C-alpha positions as CSV (number, residue, x, y, z in Angstrom):
1,M,84.8,99.3,130.5
2,R,85.7,102.4,128.6
3,L,88.2,103.5,131.2
4,T,89.9,100.0,131.1
5,A,90.2,100.3,127.3
6,M,91.5,103.8,127.6
7,G,94.1,102.7,130.2
8,Y,95.2,99.7,128.1
9,N,95.5,101.8,125.0
10,L,97.5,104.5,126.8
11,M,99.9,101.9,128.2
12,R,100.3,100.4,124.7
13,V,101.3,103.8,123.4
14,F,103.9,104.1,126.2
15,E,105.2,100.7,125.4
16,E,105.6,101.4,121.7
17,V,107.3,104.7,122.3
18,S,109.7,103.0,124.7
19,K,110.5,100.3,122.1
20,I,111.4,103.0,119.6
21,Q,113.5,105.1,122.1
22,Q,115.2,102.1,123.7
23,P,115.3,99.1,121.3
24,E,117.8,97.3,123.6
25,L,115.0,96.8,126.1
26,I,112.7,94.8,123.7
27,H,112.0,91.4,125.2
28,P,113.7,88.5,123.3
29,S,110.4,86.8,122.7
30,D,109.1,89.9,120.9
31,K,112.1,89.8,118.6
32,K,111.6,86.1,118.0
33,Y,107.9,86.7,117.2
34,N,108.7,89.5,114.7
35,K,111.4,87.4,112.9
36,A,108.9,84.5,112.6
37,L,106.3,86.9,111.1
38,E,108.8,88.2,108.6
39,K,109.7,84.7,107.6
40,R,106.0,83.7,107.3
41,Q,105.3,86.8,105.2
42,K,108.1,86.0,102.8
43,L,106.9,82.4,102.4
44,T,103.3,83.5,101.7
45,Q,104.4,86.1,99.2
46,K,106.2,83.4,97.2
47,R,103.0,81.5,97.1
48,G,101.0,84.6,96.0
49,C,99.2,84.9,99.3
50,F,99.4,87.3,102.2
51,V,99.6,87.2,106.0
52,N,96.6,88.5,107.9
53,P,97.5,92.1,108.9
54,L,96.2,91.6,112.4
55,F,99.3,89.5,113.2
56,F,101.4,92.6,112.7
57,Q,99.6,94.6,115.5
58,E,101.9,93.0,118.0
59,R,100.9,90.6,120.6
60,I,98.6,91.7,123.4
61,T,100.7,92.8,126.3
62,R,99.9,91.8,129.8
63,I,99.4,94.9,132.0
64,S,98.9,94.5,135.7
65,S,95.6,95.5,137.2
66,Y,97.4,98.0,139.4
67,T,98.6,99.8,136.3
68,I,95.2,99.8,134.7
69,R,93.7,101.2,137.9
70,A,96.4,103.9,138.1
71,V,95.7,105.0,134.6
72,Q,92.0,105.1,135.2
73,N,92.5,107.2,138.4
74,A,94.8,109.5,136.5
75,I,92.2,110.0,133.8
76,L,89.4,110.6,136.3
77,T,91.4,113.1,138.4
78,G,93.0,114.9,135.5
79,T,96.5,114.2,136.5
80,S,99.1,115.5,134.1
81,L,100.9,112.9,131.9
82,Q,104.3,113.9,133.3
83,S,103.4,113.4,136.9
84,F,101.5,110.2,136.2
85,M,104.5,108.7,134.3
86,R,106.8,109.8,137.1
87,S,104.7,108.0,139.7
88,L,104.6,104.8,137.5
89,V,108.4,104.9,137.0
90,T,109.1,105.2,140.7
91,R,106.8,102.2,141.3
92,F,108.1,99.9,138.6
93,V,111.7,100.8,138.0
94,L,114.1,99.2,140.5
95,R,116.7,101.5,142.0
96,V,120.2,100.3,141.5
97,E,122.5,101.1,144.5
């Protein structure tokens, strides 16, 4: 269970970094969700209330079981972060010819 949590958290870090570095790749549903949260926050502030901070932790991302297992294996074998990311990129990024 701990390895699964570590794998999930590591993938979340990668996702957040990629959103910062390449904002054009953010999924439209994430943009829509964030706009709705901002709107909700403005309305609640007018009423003197607040939005639960847990809503701002982003939605839980679906990560494939293959990715979780790959992260777990990388942690167990001590694979370097660079080589691990390289192997994931070659698996998930489609090559354009």
